[in-house]
LOKOLKOL-149271 format. One record per residue: x negated, y negated, z of N, C-alpha, C in turn. Coordinates in steps of 0.05 Angstrom, whole numbers, plus 5000, padded with zeros to 4 digits. Atoms other than C-alpha are relative to their C-alpha. Example, Ala and Ser with C-alpha at 12.3 -4.5 7.8 and 13.67 -1.06 7.14 Angstrom:
BEGIN
498250245000475450905156498249765000 501650244999472750215143501549785014 
//
This chain:
BEGIN
498849785015966340939218500549824979 498750085024968940449166497749924981 502450005018961640319142499650254989 501449745003959841019138502550114975 498749935013966241149101499549854969 500850185022964540579052497850134989 502349885017957640849038500650354987 499149765009961041549027500749944972 498250085026965241178972497649994978 502550115020958640858940498350254990 502249785010954341538942501950154984 498149865013960541878911499749934970 500150155025960341378854497450024990 502849945015952741468849499750234990 499849775010953642188842501350034973 498549985026958642128787498249854981 501550105026954041658749498150154991 502849755011948442248746502350244989 498649785011955142638717499650275017 499649794982954943068781502050204989 497649875006961943298760500150114971 500049915023959843418692497150174996 501949755010954244008701501650194983 498949845023955844388642499050265001 500949725009955845158638499850084974 500549905025952745408582499350264999 500349705008953946098559499150074973 501149955029950146348499501150224992 499149735014951946898451498750215011 501249774993946647338477500550045028 499549964971949347298548498449875023 501250174974945146768587501449775005 498550234984948346248630497649785008 501950204985945245578647501749795003 498650194993947644988677498449754990 501150195016946144348642500449715012 499050314995946143558659498649884980 500950175022945143158600499349725007 501350254994940642558607498949874981 501250155025939842218536498449745008 501350244996936741578567496950044999 502649985008929841918560499850224984 500449745017926942348510498950215004 501049724987925742928551501650175010 497949734990927943638570498350075025 501249864983926343938634501350255014 498949734996927644688652499550165027 500749824983927145088713501250314998 498549725001928345878708499150105023 500749864975928846218773500850294997 499349714999928446968782499950095025 499549904967930247278849497250185003 502249885004923047528852498049855017 501650164983920447148914498250225017 501849794984916047438971501550145018 498449874981921847689009500250284993 499449685012922148338962497250134999 502249905000914748498965500250215027 500049744978912849169004497449895019 502050084981907549089063497250014984 503049955013901449359017499849814976 499750155025903648878957500149695010 499750324990903448218997498449834980 501750195019901847668950500850024973 499149915029904347978887501449804982 498650255012909347448873498649784996 501850294998904846888885498250104973 501449915020899847298834501449964972 498149995026905047398782500749734988 499350345004907046628785497949904986 502250135009899946448776499150084969 500649925028899046878714502149934978 498050115019905046568678498949834981 500650135024900946068637496750094997 503249875009894446548632499850164979 499949845027896246788565502950155003 497749825006902047058531500350044970 499849915026903547388470497449994979 502550035016897747198415498049855011 501550234990894746708463499250125024 501449904971889846858519500049735017 499650234984889246318576499249794991 501450265006885245808545501749944972 498450095029889045818474503149965016 496950044990896145868515499649685011 500250354987894045158554499449814974 500150165021891444908486502549924984 497050065010898345008455501649835017 498250164984901844708510498849644999 501250285002896944088514500649824966 500350165028897343948435503249914994 497450164997905143798448500949835027 499550174969903943448517502350125018 498249904984908643948551498650125030 501149934977907744088624501450305008 498549764995909244838647498350115022 501049834971907845268714501950155014 498549844989910145738759499749995033 500749994976911245798830501450275019 497849784983914146268888500849815026 499250054972917846178950501150255019 499149804989921546628997501150174986 498549835017926846808951499450004971 500350005030924946618879496949974993 501950015011919646588832500849764975 498750185019920845948792498449884978 501850035022918045748721501049714993 499350255012918445028700499049934976 501250075022917344698636501749695001 499250315007918143898617498449994971 501350045028916743738543502049714986 498650275017918643078498502350174986 497749845012925743278461497950044970 501349885026921743248391497950265007 501449794999917543788416501450235014 498549824982922744178451500650334985 499849765010923444788402496950145002 502949905000915644918403499650045030 500149974973915844798481501750295016 497949784993921645328489498850254992 501149745009917945818447498050125015 502349994981911645748493501550185023 498549894978916145848552500750274999 498749745004919546448520497950225002 502449824998912446788506499750045026 500849984978910746678577501350185017 498549814988916747048602500550264996 499349765023917647578551497650164995 502149905007910547718538497649935006 502450094989905547548591498350224994 501849745006898947898578499150075024 500549924979896847978649496950144988 502449925004889448018621498550065024 501149944980884748338668497849785011 502350234993879447748665501749775016 498950144985885147308686501250025027 498849914977888447678739497750035022 502450044983881147718772499949785011 500850204997880547008764502349925023 497450124982887746848801499450165025 500449854980886347368849497949835018 502350224989879446998869501249815016 498050264997883746328870501250095027 498150004977888146618922499050115024 501249924976883346968965498049795008 501550274994879346288966502149845018 498150164981885745968993500550085023 499449864978886946489040497549985024 502450084981879846359072499949735003 500450204990880345649069502649945020 498050034983887045689107499350085027 501449914970883346099160498649755019 500950234986880245419176500949785005 498350114995886145059175501950015025 498549914984889844999241502950034999 496949985012896944869205500450264989 499049765017895945479162500050205022 500749774981893445939224502649995018 498050004984899345689266502650114981 497149915014904745809209499650314995 500249705001901946519200500850125025 499349904980903146649270502949955004 496650144991910246299274501350194987 497949905015913846609218500150295009 499849674989912647359240501349985030 498950014975914147139312503249895001 497250115004921046839293501650234989 498649855015923147339244499450355003 500649724988919848029274499050134969 500449855026919748539215501849934980 498350115017924848229175498049894972 501050105026923248069103498949655002 500850325005922947279113498249965015 502550064989916647389155497950014983 501750025021912947449094499349764990 500750265011909446769079500149984967 500649925028907747039007497149964992 502850025008900246839009498850265002 501449715000898647579023497750005019 502350004981892447759062497150064980 502749935016884647889035500550284993 499449705000886348649039501350024977 497549915023893148638999499149864980 500750155025890748068949497650144985 502749865013883648438934500950274982 499349695018887549128912502249924979 497850005021892748758868498650084970 500849915027891848978793502449924981 498250125025894648758722502450224999 497649815000899249388729502149935020 498250084983902249108794501449754989 498950225012903748458764501950074977 498049855020906848878704502950055015 497549904992911349228752501849735009 498450194988913348578786501049864978 499050145025914748288719502750104992 497949854999920348798710502449905008 497950124980924648348759500849794978 499350155012925047868703502050064977 497049885015932548048675501949845002 497750284996938147618658501550025021 498149954970942347928717498249835020 502250114977935947648758499749734996 501050265009935346988726501749795000 498650234999938246288739499149774980 500650255017937645698687500549755005 498650244991938044958703498349864977 501450165021936244448650500849705001 499150295001936643638655498449944977 501250215019935343188593501449974976 498550075026936243028525500350224981 499249755017939543628492503050035007 497549925002946143858475500750255009 499149734994950044498499499450114979 500249825022950044738432496850054994 502849945005942044648416498550155025 501749804975940744898488501250304995 499549705000944545558475498250104980 501949915024940645638406497850035012 502849994986933845538444499850205020 500349784979935345998495500550294993 499949645006937846598458497550024976 502549975017932046478405497550075019 502349964987927246488457500050165028 500149834982929446868514502750185002 498249795000935447268488499250284999 499949725001932447908484498050085030 500549924975930647888560501150245011 497749724992932948598589502149905014 497550084983939448538618500049985026 500749934977937848858683503350035014 497449864981943849078738501249815017 498350174978945248548791497649825005 502150174984941247998823499550085027 500649924976937448168880500949805022 498450144976940647928945499050135024 501349964976937947939016502850065015 497649914981943348359055499650035031 500549984971939348439122500449745021 500250254988940647949170498450005027 501950014979934547739214501250015030 499649954973935047999287498749765020 501350174991933847529338497950175021 503049894989926547659366499549855027 500250154977925347579440497749784998 501950205003921246899452497050095019 502450004987914346869463497649844994 502050205002907846469471497750104986 502849865019902146549421497749745006 502750194998895446159438498150084984 502649885016889546159382498149765009 501950184992883445879401498449874973 501450095031880245409345498549755011 501750264998874844899355500449754986 499350255011878644299334501149785018 499350184986880243639361502449995010 497150054996887343679360501550365001 498949754993892044239383502849974983 497450005014897844419329501850205014 497549934989904444559356501750144986 497649875011910344979329502050175024 498649894983916145109370503050104990 497649925014922645449347501250305005 498949835002927445959330501650014980 498950055023932446209283502049785000 498850214998936645689254502750064983 497549945012943045599206499649964972 500350055031943745759136502049824991 498050205015947845309084503250055000 497049855000953645769090501549945028 498650014975954945619163501949765001 497950245000961245159172498549785017 500750264982957244729224496949954991 502750115011951044609172499849754996 500050365001952843909161499949835026 500150144977954043719235496750095013 503149945002947144069240498449794990 501750215015944143569192499949725019 499750244983946842949233499150045026 500949944981944843219293496850025003 503350065001937243389274499349714990 500750235014937342709241499249795026 500350174973938442419310498050115026 501949904978933342859347497650024990 502849995010927742949302500149964975 500650065030929042829227498649784987 501850265017926442129217497650025025 501750034988919842039235499849755021 500050264982920441349265502249935017 497150094988928341299280500750225022 498749774983929241969316499149985028 500649994976929142069385497350115007 502149904998923142509384497349794987 501450205010919641979342499149765010 500550244984920941399384498450085023 500449924974919341749445496450145001 501749884998913642199429497749834983 501350165016910241779374499749755010 500050274997912141069386499449905033 500550134975912640989465497650115008 501649894989907841499480497549974987 502750025016903041489420498450245005 501649704993901442259430500050104971 500449845029902842469356500249794980 499250215025902442099286502450114996 497349915018908342579259500650145026 498349824989913242939301502350044993 497550015015919543239274501150275005 498649705001924943829273501349974973 498349905024927944159219500750254996 499049735011931844659196500050124974 500249905026929645079138502350214999 498449815002935445459111499850214977 500149825013935646109083502650235000 497449874990941646629072499750225024 499649884978943946899134498949855032 501050164979939546509178497049814992 502250165011934645949170497750025028 501850004974928845749216499949675014 500150314990929645119266497250015016 502550084989922744829291499549755003 501150284993919444269322497050004991 502949995009912344119295498849795009 501250255001907043629315497150125010 503049954996899743569326499249785022 501050164981896443219384497450085016 502149934984889843179426500550285019 499749784990888343779455501049965034 499950064971888643459530503449915002 497450054994895943249512502150134990 497549775011899443829484502150065022 498149944982902843959549502049795002 497950174996905543289558502049954977 498550015030907943249481502250155008 497849774996911443889496501949965024 497850084982914943689557501949774991 497650235014917943069521501350154981 498649935020919843529464502350195017 498249844984923444019516502549775014 497850194981926643429552502449934975 498050115030929843169480501650234995 498749835010932043849465502050045019 498149934977935943939531502249744998 498150304996938543189530502249994981 498150005021941643329462502350204999 498149754994945143959484501649915021 498950044978947543699549501049685004 498950275000949242939537500949864973 499250105032953442619482498049754988 501850225012949642209430502049725004 499350275000950741439433502149994972 498850015026956041189382497549844984 501550195011950440739357498050224984 501849825009945341309339501950184981 497749885014951541729314500249904974 499650125024953341239265498149884983 502050015010946341059249499350234980 501249745012944441799230501750044973 497849955024951041879185499449784974 500550225024949741219149497650014987 502449935013942241389137499850314981 499449795010944242059113501449994971 498550095022949441809064498349864983 500950195018946141229042497550044985 503249885015939141579025500650224983 499349815014942942098989499049944968 500750115030942541758918496650044992 502949975007934841758928499450324990 500049745009935442548921500750064969 498549995025938642428852498549824977 500850255018934741858818498450054980 501649895021930442218775500750284984 499149795011931742778721498350305015 501349814981926343168764501350105026 498649994981930343118822502750164996 497449875011936643308794499750294995 501249725014933043928763499450165027 501249834973930644128832502550085018 497849914984937144038868501950174987 498149825015941244398813498650284998 501449715005936144998811500550085033 499249914974937445038891503050065007 497549975000944645008885500950304987 499949765005943745578841499650255017 501649814984939245988881501450065025 497749954974944345868941502350084995 496849855010950246128900502049665012 498350234985953145348920501949974970 498350125021958545068877499249774976 501750255017957344548821501049705010 498950244991961644058862497949965023 501449994968956344118919499049705002 500850285002953343408901502349745009 497550154989960343078909500950045029 498349894972962543488970497949855020 501550064985956143319004499949765018 499850254988956742579026502849995019 497149994987964342729046499950205024 499949824979962143329087498649845026 501250164979957342859122501749865017 497850154994963042369134501750095023 498749834981966942889168499750075026 501149914978962643029222500249815027 498950214975965242739292497850025022 502150124979960442529354500650305018 499849724987963943209389498550194986 501349845017960743609330497350035012 502650044997953843349352499050175023 500949834977953943669420500750274998 498849744999957644289404498150164984 501549855020953144459342496650045019 502049964978947244289393499550205017 499949824980949344739442499750344986 500649755018949845309386497750074994 502149955016943445249355497550005014 502750064984938344959407500550205026 500249864970936145459463497549955011 503050064992930045179493498950285013 501049704985929245789536498650174978 499949775014929346239479497649924979 501550075020924145899435497250085003 503449875003917446169411498349745000 502250214996911445729424498150114983 502349945008905445729377498349775006 502050185000899345349399497450024986 502749915010892945299361498349795006 501850174988887044919393497950125019 502449924982881944949450501149825031 500250144970881244729523503149945014 497249964986888044489557502050084982 498249885018891644599497501350245006 499649694992891545349514501450025022 498649964973894645199582503049934994 496650095001901544969554501950195001 497849865000907645279571502649954981 
//
């Protein structure tokens, strides 16, 4: 335990070196708020702007709309059509793009400091005056439909399309965001314009890392984004996912390996046991080679190249699952080993050695999450999206260090319910006989 405490001190010092305690809140005269980490060592500025406009807000008949809107962010803005807009970005060497997840639509910009004024101007045009030209919408819509068709041929994609609804039922989290051929083909420029109305100050979070002062950032934000509509409040997910009865879903595909997903509802970051869960999961299946699942299923029995357990957090409930791919004839054996370890970590105390190793790894590897501007930006944006305090990065190693061995078995019993887990198997032959 002394070694872990020493590691915690080291990590806290590392976090401080990245000015974690100096995440500055910049409030502009026009009412924009940004979090800034100053990093003057590189002449670059990186920005992530998150609007609470992710897939969870889509209606059934508009599945894929958030993704389409994000794809159109660099397809023309203001006076520039799609080609001209990219040429303007290329002229200053700026990287710009957008993506979506369950909660947010995220816009990212990275630019050299010397070109920050022009880069912010182009980003502002994309956010405030996107064109949504009919030809661009048709092109992005066709690309999305091609991705959906490609996913029809990929066992992993097929498995996930079955798994999320089986875990979340009718809850909004069941929506993966990719849409279907039917819903995507029906999306229009007006649909994108309607979704774009979610781009308001109240619904926006801004994170910035780089070579820029608070005053310069405030001036640029007001100049380029100050006229974004005010809005009323940030969208939140108030509905708690209900526990869905476990089921077994088998999907026939003519593939050499069976793809397996086994899981249930998990823990959100706000759960007081979240940090104990992280240590428990590292022991169970977080490490590809060092975890129990990795050592047994992969190393000892050679059944799968990769097997891991994951808790993907979302407000109110995450998703806890084990994933693996193995030969169709060995799916049942691999699943038997997975279930054995799910029961063992619930029913028997973990060893002192694996407990201390897991904590030391989590604490010792933490600086790797903070060793670049891009990682700092992503971490800060996540903190904003999850409504975490600015002290989160300093608090994280200390909370891991506070986890006890007794916490591990307690949280395993709370989280892992092997008899209540949904199983999805995509494959053929003996893979489809697995229970």
